[in-house]
C-alpha positions, 0 to 999 in steps of 0.5 A: 275191174271188179269180180263179177258177182255171178262168177264169185258165187260160182267159184264159191261152189267148185273145187280147185281140182275142177278148176285145174281141169277147166284151166288145163283144157285151155292149155294152162298147166301150172296154176295150182300153188305148190306146197301151201295148205289151209290153216283152217280146213273147215271154212268155205271157199276163198275167192277174191282178186289177187293183191300182191306183196313181194319179199326179197332176201333180207340184208341185215344192214337194211332190215333191223327191227327199227324198220317197222317204225316207218309207217310206209314200210311195204309190209304194213302198207300192203296190209292197209292197202289190200282192198276189201274182197281181195286176197293178199298173195305173198311171194316169200320165195318158198322160204318158210324159215321166217314168217311172212306175217303173224296173227295181228296182221292177218286179223287186220286183213280180216277186219278190213274185209279182205277175202283171205291171205296166201303165202308160199312161206309160213305164218307165225302165231299159226294156232291163232290164225288157224282158229280164225274164220279167215281163209289163210294158206301157208307152207308150214308154221314159222315163228321167227320174225319176217325180218330175219329172212325177208325184206318187203319190197314191192306192193301189187306187182307180178310175183311168183307164189309156190311156182305160180305166176300171180298178177294183180287182179288174177282170181284166186280160189282156195279150198280145203285142198289148196289154192289155184290162180285163174287169169283175170280174163278167163275167170268168167268162162272158167267159173261157168264151166267149172260150175257145170262140171261140178253138177255133172261130177255130183251126178256121177258120184251118186251113180257110182255109189249106186254101183254103176260102172264108170265106163261110158259114164265118166267121161259121158261116152254112152248116150244114155249118160247124157239123158240120165244127167238131164233127168237128174238135173231136172229132179235136183233143180240144178 
């Protein structure tokens, strides 16, 4: 099922921190991918459904450089199959000693209209990827070819990425802080709640900058806070 356009628009305007809080309210504590960072922190949010690639540890007799002569190599096929608007999420077993991909493959994803790419390993050609206007997240730069450590095995299956379970079709959101994974069946309601939470937090931030105490304001335990927030929304058109 395609991502609801309203949901996508809402997720483009909220933070991963706010989404983590909305997910925590639903009992989900481990949805923030650990130890991945944006290569270009000046881009808008990354939002898209997960399309996955799974690596296992490389075995030397099965992973020579000649495997790339095969047009059906799983890594190459994953890049060509990742749907427009989707985020490719790569399970590299948190191993950044060899690259998960490089700038050519990431460029191909960008040109094909994908929404971004995430690995819990590393990218080679990271300066070039960091200069692209394409959301890309990794642990750290890694120059060696993926073949030295990783053997591409499965496409679009459940994986682990940075200690988070990622199922195909889950909604992946990245911002300047990192990446959060929203179970597909919760995406619409979590996006709507995070959108509302963001409006309130923007109001709170303005009040705190004016010198107002957080007591009774955040959380809104003082009845006056709700009235002030309603007036703020009317004035801001939010």
